[in-house]
N, C-alpha and C positions, 0 to 999 in steps of 0.2 A: 363677535366684538370684544376687546379685552375689557373686562369690568375689574377695576382697581379695589373697588371695594369687596366683591368676592373673594379676590385673593387676600386681602388682608384678613378677612373673615377666616379663612381657611387658616392661615398662619397663626391667628389668634386661637382658634380651636385647637390646632395642635400642639402649641406652645402651653397650653394649660396643663398637659402632663407630658413632660418632656423625655422623662424615662420611658414611658410605655411607648411613646412614637419612636425614640430610639430602636428600643430592641425590637420592635415590629419592622423598622427599616433594616436592622441588621439580619433579621431573618430572612426578607427577600434579597437582599444584597450576598448573602450567604448561599442561598439557593440557585441564585443565577449565575454566582462565581464558580459554584461546584459544577454546574449545569455546562458551563462553557470550558471548565479544564477539563472535565471529563470528555466532551466532545474534540476538544483539541488532540487529547491522547488517544482516542478511537481513530483520528486522522494518522496520528503519529504511527499507530499500530500498523494500518493499511500501508502508509509510505514505507515501513519497515518490510513488510510483506511483499512490495513491489520492488525495493531493492534487492531484496534475496534472490530474486528472479531476473535481476537486470543483468547478470552477467552473461546469461545464454537466452537465447529466445523462448518466450513463453510455450510456444506450439512444438517445442521439440520432441523428435523420437529418437531414442540411442539403443544402439543394440551392441551387446558384448556377450562374448563367448568364455567360458570357463571348464571345468572338469565335470562329469558326470557323477552322479552321487547313487545312482540307481543302476540294477541289471534291467536289460530291456532288450526283449527280443533276440535273445542268445548272447547279447553283447555285454562284457562285464563292466560292474562302474568304474570310475577313476579314468575314463578316457578323456583326453584333451581333445577340446572341440577347436578346431582351427578355422576362423573365418578367412575366406578367399576373396580376389577382387571380382571374381566370377558371383559370389553372393551379393557383393554390392551391386553389380551391372543386373543381375535379376532381379533384385528388389527394386532397383531404379527404372527398368523397363517395365516390369509387370504393374507397378502402381504409380508410375510417372505423372498420371493426368491428376493426381490427388495429392502430390508432393510439391511443395515449394522450392525449397534448397535440398542439395545433397551431397555429402561427403564420405569418403572413405576416413580411415584414419589410422596412422601407424607410428606408435609414439615412444619416446626413450625420456622416463622420468629420471629426475636427478643428473642428467648429462652435464658435464662441465661444459659451459662456453668460455672461450679463451679469447681474448683481444690483447694482443702484446704482452703488457705485463698484467693486465688484470684478468680476473676470471669469476666465474659466479655459476653456482647450481640452478638450471633451467629446464624447465618441462619442454624437450624438443617434440614438437606435433608436426608429423607430415600429413598434409591435408590435401583436400581439393578447392579450386575458388571458391565455391560457394561457401566454404567454411567460415569466410568474413562475414556473412550476413547471420550464420547461425549462431556465431560466436558474438554477434554485435560489436565486431571489433571496427574502431573507427579509424582510417587512415590519417595520420598527421603529419606525415613526410613520404614522398616516394610513393611507392604503389602496394598492391597485396599479391599474392600470387595469382598466375592466369593459365589458359591452357597450354599456350606455347610452353611455359615452364613444365608443365606436366606432362607433354608429348617427348619434349626433349631430356628431361630428368634434369634440369639445370639447376647446378649447387648455387642456388640463392637463398636468402632468407629473411623474413620479415621479424624484427624485433619489437618489443615493447617500449613504452617510457619508463618503464621501470628499468629495463635492461638500459637504455640509452643514458639515464641517471646513474647507473653504479657501473656500467662498463667504459660507458665514453664520456662519463662525466660531464653530460649535457650537452657536448658537442653534437654536431649532425654526423650519423653514422653511417650515410647514404653513400655508398661505393668503397667503404672499409670491408676488411676481410676478417672474418672470424673463424675458428676452428672448433670443430665438435667431433671428439674421438679420433682426432687425427686427420680430419675432413675438412678442408676448407670452403668455406660458403662467403658469398658476396652479399652484403645488407643491400637490400633494394626498397627497404620501407619500413616505417616505425608506426605502430597501432597505439591507440588507446582502448581501455575497456571501460565500460560504466561501473564494471564489478570491481574495480578498483585493483589494488596489489597483487589479490589473490589471484585475479584472473591473469594479471600482466606478469606473472611468474611463467607463462609459456611464449614460446616463439615459435614461428612456423616456417616450416620449408615444403616443396612439393612432395606429395604422396611418395611419388615415382622415385625421387632422389633418396627418400627415407628409407624406401625399402632397398634399395641398392646400396645404400652408405651403410645400413644395419645390417645386412644380408638377410634382408626380409623375404626376398623372391616375390611370390604373389600372396604373402599373408596380409591381412591387415588386424589390428587389434580392435577397431569396433567400427561402427556406422553411424551416421548421424544424419536425420532428414527434420525437414519441419512441414507441418501439414498446412496446404492451402486453408485460410480462415475462411468460415461461413458467415452468414450476416448474423445468425446467434451464436452465442458463445456456448449455450448448453448443447445446442446441436452439433457444434464442432467438437467438444468433449466427446460425446457419444460417437461421432464419426471416426475420431482418432482411437477410441477403444476399440473398434470394430476394426481397424486398420491395424493397430498392434497384434490384435489377434491373429490376423491373416499372415502377417510377416513372422510372426512367431511359430505359427503351425508350418509354414514353409521350412523353416529352417529345421525345426524338430523332426519334418518328416524326411529332409535330405539327410542329416546325420543321425537318423535314428536315436531319437532321443526321448524319455519316457515323458508323456505329458505333465506330470508333477514333479519332475525334476528341474528345481528351480536355479541349481546353481549352474547347470549346464549352459544355459541360455537365459540372459536376462535383457528385457526390453522395457525400457523405462518412458513413461509419458509424462512430460512437464505440464501438459494440460489438463491432467487428470490430478495431478500434486497441486496445480494452480488452483482448480476448482473447489479442493477441500480446504484450503489455506484461506483463499477468499471468502468462502463461505463462513468460515469460523470467523476471521475478520468482522465480516458483515453480522454476524452473531454479537461480537464484542461492542460493534457499535449499537446494535439495538438494544444490550443490555445497558450501555452509558448513557442512552437516550432515556432508557426506562426509569434509571436511577436519578438524572438528572431533572426528569419533568415531576419525579417524586418529590424532589427538594423543593421545586417551585410550587408544588400545590401545598406544600408546608407553608411557604411564604403566603399564598393567597389565602389559607386559613387564618394566617396571623393578622393579615390586614381586613379580613371580612371580620374578626372578632373585634378588633378596636373600631371598625366603623358600627357594630351594632352598640358599643358601648357608648360612642358618641351620638349615636342615635337616642339612646336611652337617656344619656345626660341632658340633651337637648330638644326632648319631647315637649317641654312647655313654650319652647322658642318655636318649634315647629306649629305647634297649635296658635300660638299668636299671628305667625306667618298666614296661616290658613285662614284665620280669621279676618285678617286684613285684605282677604282676596289674593293670595299667591296659589297657583296653579299647582296642582300634582306634579306636573313635569317639570316645574322650576325646582321644586323640593327634590325630585331625584337627580336632577341635573346637580344641585349642589351638594348633595352626598357622593355622586359619582365622580366628580371633579375633584374632590378630597381624596377619594379611592385610589383614582388614576394617578394624583399627585405623588401621592406616598408611593404607589407601587414603581413608577415610572423613575423617578427620582432615586430610589434605593436601587431598583433593578439596574438602571443604566450605571450606576456607580460600581455595583459588580461585576457588571459588563466589561466596564474599562479595565477594572483590576483584574479580572481574567485574562482579558486580551493582552494586557499588559506582562503579564506572568508569563504567559505563553511566549511572547515576543522575546522577552530577555531571558528566560530560563531554558526556553525549547532548544535552541541552538546547541547550549551548552550539554544537553544529556546525550551520554554517549552509550547506546545499547544496540545489540544486533536486531533487536524487534521492535523497537521505536525509534523513529526517525522524524525530525522536525514536526513537532505536535503542533498544530496551528488549526485556526477556524478561519475558514473563508468568508468573504463578504455577503454572499447569500445565505449561509448560516447565521450570521449575526444580523442580518436584516428580519430573518425570521423568528429571531430570540426578541427583536424590538417587537414586533407584532405579536409576540406571546405574552410579552410585558402589557402591553395596552388592553388585549382579551383578558389577563389575569387580573388586571385592575378594576376592569367593566364587571366582571364576573364577581370579585370580590365584595364590590359595593353595590350591586345590584339589588339583592335582597336585602339588606338593612336600607336601600333608597327605597324600594318599593313598601316595605314596611312602614317608613315613614311619611311616604304619600297617603298611606291609608288611613294615617290616625286622624280620628274625628276631633275638631277643635274644642269641643266642651269637655272631651276627655282627658285631652293634654293639658289644658288650662288647668284641672284639678289634679293633675300629676304632681307629687312632692318628690 
């Protein structure tokens, strides 16, 4: 039940020393403000990490070959290791049950794409149909490469939204013809990529068409696979590490490559990288929580101190109340109400200011590692509960001490 006299009494007590009350309120508000901002930026770091992996599938395994740097089994160093179609087929057949998507690759970096009087340098990449899902390419017009294109080595091309803007000036390129190194390709699709313009600097043609057009024969430059995800992320990482080790061992054995020759064959596992970076972002979040909770504790101490002073100043009043029959619980309730009011009012003020700052300033932050810092509703709700608990904790000890005061002792207090 709302007791207006109790609230009048609270405001009267707090107004007796405005400066002390304001400084205590500022301490609590700043603690919550710092807490919210830190949590917001920890979310921003996590968003930045996720965006870094948005260009390709997180569960991707990629295989590339280079030159040997070590002598091994009588073979000289500086041998060029050239992957072939059969390597891709062998891996696909051997480990097919554990793989989700598969694609060979034959690429030409910095090739000029020409459309009428317009031209631009793009990464021309010959791929298999599955690469759409490995690269997380979403088709916005037309279609992606299909098995018919691969089997018949069709001269078709899938361009990006960036290509559409730069070469076709925004008009639909479907059905138009572009030239790559003097070879004409018909545009059948337009894609967008969550990785943005960097990822959209690629255009895709069928792998078989790339090998014919660029005199690649049966050579491939790289292979890309995605691992079938298990229910547990850590289990998937461990499984992918074993899979990577097996694939690498097969290739080293076939091409007689030294086990410690890292330049000759490189197998990258984005799941392993993701686990390391996600662990780091989780650690950053934990540190931010620790620092934020520390600032709140500082505010709680301030509120506790002011409540101890208030109880000391009102010792005689409390004694009179108890002499007139006031129950200990009513004394505790009175002190706790003041403590919770100061904490909640100041804390909610800091909460609103912190959320407002993230709302207006967050979207303007341009950083590769911080994206859209924000605090979700669930976290804000937790913060409110923390405020209530903090106010109760800050006021309980002074309230308990007040309830234990003996009336005769309180009345003698000067």
